[in-house]
C-alpha positions, 0 to 999 in steps of 0.5 A: 758508512765507509763512504760517509767516513771518507767524505767526513775526512776529505770534504769541508763543506759536506762536514759543514752540512752535516754539522748544521743538520744537528740544529735545524730540521726543515725540508724543501727541494726534493721533498716538495719538488723544488731544487733551483740554483742561481746562474753563475756570474763573475767567475772566481774560477773556470773549471772545464769551461764552467764558471764558478760564481763569485758571489756564492764563493764569497758567501761561503767564505764569509760563512766559513770564517764565522763558523770556524774562526778561520782567517779570510785566506784560510777560509778561501783555501777551504772553500776553494778545495771543496768547490773545485772538487764538487764542481768536477763531481757535478760535471761527472754526475751530469755527464753520466746522468746521475741524480738523487731523489727522495729515496736516496735522501731518506737513506742518508737522513735515516743513517744520521745519528742526529735524526735517529736519536731525536725523540720527535722522529721516533715512532711508538717502538722507539724507531726513527720514522721518516714519515714523522720527520717529513711531517715535521719538516712540512709543518716547519715550512709553514711556521718557520720560514727562516729555518726552512731556508736553512734547510735548503742549504743542508738539503743541497748538500745531502743531494750531493752526498747521495749523488756522490754515493751513487757515483762511487758505487758505480766505480766500486762495482767495476773493481774487485779481487778474485780468489786467485788474487787472494791466493797470490796475496796470501803467498806474498805475505807468508812464503819465506826465504833464507838467503846469503848475500854480498852487499857493496854500498853506494859509497864504495864508489870514488867521488870522481866516478860519480860526478854530476854536472848541471848539464846532466841535471838539465837533461834529466829535467827535460826528460821528466818535465811533468815532475818539475812543473812549478807554480809562480813563487816570490821570495822576500827578505825583511827586517822587523821593527816591533813597536814595543814598550821600553823598560823606561816606558814600563817604569813610567806606567808603574810610577803612575799607578803608584801615585794613585795609591794615596791621596793627591793634591791637585790644582783646580783651574776653575776654583783657583784652589787645590783639591785633595783627592782620595787615593785607591786605598781610601776612596769611598767611591770605588766605581767612579775611581776605577772608571776615571783611572782604569783602561778597563771598566769596573767588573762586579763579577766574583772570581775564584782563586783559579781565575786570578793572575796566576803569579799573584793569585795567592796574595790577591785571594788572601787580601783583607777587605779594603787592602790593596795589592800592587802595582803588579804585572799581569800579561801585558798590563800593570794593575792595582787591586783592592779587595772589596768582598769575599763570599764563602762557597760563592761559586757552586758546581752541580750536575742535574737531570732535567725532566721537562714536560709539555706546558713549561715556560721554557720547554725542551723541543719534542717533549710531550709528557704531562707535568704529572708524568714528569714529576713521577719520573723525576721522583723515581730518578731521585730515589735511584740517585740517592740509593747510588750517587755514583750512578748519577752521571749514567742516569743523566746521560740516559734520562736528562732533557737538558743540553748537559746530558752528554756531559753526564749532567755536569753544569760546571761552576756558576754563581748567583744569577746564572741559574734559575732562582729555585735551582740556585737557592737549593744548591746555595743552601745545601752541602756538597754531595746533597741530592735533591729535587726542585721545579723551575720554568724548565721542568723538574731538576734532580740535582747533585751538588758536586763542589763549592769554592770561595770567590772574591770581588776585586776592584782593579786599576788596569794600565796596558803596557804600551810604548810611549810616543817617544819610543814609537817615534824612534821605531818609526825613524829606524824603520824609515832610515833602513828603508832609505838605506836599502833602496840606496844600496840596493841590498836590504842585507847590507843595509841591515848589517850596517845598521846592526839589525837582524834580518830574516833571509829569503822567505818563499811566498805562495800567491795566496799566503798571508802568514809571514814568520815574525810578522803574522797575517800581512796579506798586503805584503804578499800582494805587493810582492806579486804585483807586476810592477814590483821587481826583484830588489824593490824595497818597501816599508809596511806598517804591521797590523799588530804595531811596528813596521817591516822593511821588505825587499823582493829577493826572487820572482819565479814565473810558473813553468819548469824548474831551473837547474838550481831549483831542482838540484837538491832533488835531482843531484842525489838521484843521478849521483846514485845512478852513476855509482850503480853503473860504476859498481856494475862495471867493476863487479858485474862478472862475478857469479860467486859470493865468496869471490865477490866478497874477497874482491870487494873486501867485505863479508857474506851476510845472511837474511832469514825469513824474508817475505815479499811483504817484508823487504827490509834487510837488516843493516841495509834498508828496504830493498824490494827489488832485491828480495823480488829477484831472490824469490824468483830463484830456485834453492841453492841458485845464485843471482847475477849482480842486482842493482838495489836502492843502497848499492849492488847485491849478489844473492844466493838462496839457501832455502825456501818455505812455501806456505801451505795452501788454504781451503779458501782465499776469499778472506784475503780477496776481501781484505784486498777489496777493503784496502782498495775501497779505503783509497778509492775515493781519494784516488778518484778525486785526485785523478779527476782534478789532475785532468781538469782545466782550472783557471784560478782567479783567487788572487784577483779578489783576495 
């Protein structure tokens, strides 16, 4: 189970497989001897000389977009990470000859709650029976080919899980901790020392003694190149011009809506006469009026107060029949509303326990009880629910055949037409709190009415607040003028300042970025910035998918390789500065062997640290100093160390006392805890190690 837990945390595709297993149960491949895959075609990637099939990758990306609501690039990243990981693992499986058969698949299926709790696969003793599962699958293979094809995807994933379990188990079998190592861990955690120390902090060194030059940083980078490898990066700066309605535009739309309130006189070009048109307050044909004047169609759904425009909900809900409210602003729209009808208790909330039976028009899969058996069970549950209404939720969770079982039978609020007629009629005619029994095409329902609320029917004229053509033309002209000026000046920053518009300074883009601050999803900007023909300083205007424009300039392009001094400076400078400070402190105070003399020479004081362990290495008022504490533990009581270089300066330590924890009869528990900690990190460490040594060619930017 720990393995499956790790897989759920780290594996997107395997999560998808297990998720799908909740809904379809047909089997092929291992159970019938067929397990074929397609040959790779155009590669999206090459992993250790193995091509990754582009068509398969694209299919998985599209599926991920649909199932999880991801953007294309989000789906690409998710599928890429899992595909690379799985390809590398499959290569390991092939090298080691690891395969999985029916027994391994049976083990995984037999541990999955989705199967274990499905009544179709439980024997007479209520225990999951793999034979029943296999028979059901084979039957589905003949009767439901579409579901059978779904299983092929699931089964391939289950095979991968089984292989991965075998692979990880092989590695785990080579790791372990002895009782002696458990003893060592016990004493690391429980042995204590009390010590005195003098601490001279890093900032005691004059800045003139810890200067770091660019040459120093360059030498450090050259000596540690693996730490400073960098991928290709491109940075941009940009100005955003939002195509938004002006206050004048909004006022114009508001005035247009006001005109609709009362009757209007309109010239008829056909009859050469004037027509008097009814207004929204007086029109008899609400539907046609809304269809003619509103940007949203007439909605005949009754709504509770909680679903009305929040700021005006009270006013709208309390309108009398025929009364009109507005114009009012709701989000990015202006509206007029007219009360058409109000229904008392028109929205109902109820919970139910569905008892299905064999032969109903809409059966619950796997239910085989007769109608007589179902009716007896429903009446028994009705009596229990009436005796103890507060226990209704538990009864539903334990007995209901409906999908609301996991919610304690709660169906939420609904209106007429959303439920079977018999169900709605009962809940509509009875009071809140009433518990009863009805029969529908789904079976018998033990129903508890939990709430009712009034609903209203409003007719609304809706006008979206959009910029006028004049406003949009002004925005376009400003963006175009800035683009031209930036190209002429060679600087978007200077052009923006001259035009008195704000710009966003350099933003670094990953080659697979799509989300840009203040712009949103704009993949075409990233693709343009990374094109070989696009140079530093190039400027281009882009139309934004949400409306408006962005004028973009490439401010920096960095090729893949080793970081420059400028790029690495923020990381390397403090390291080298602190190294020089430590060296200066060692040269100045390295000959002192007495805490008292050092404290006097450094104009500081002797401090104490009590009950320190090798697991707890934080010194109060200083910080974490594992090396200092480690040296202290190596000393005898009363002994003084030499000057120790720590994280936050140099230290001279004297051990006042040591407390060695009493030995235990056994250290197996400590050895086991070390083993469990190792297991928790093992899978991640293995996958990271395999990926770090793999030769991977990434062609994603070619296709996305």
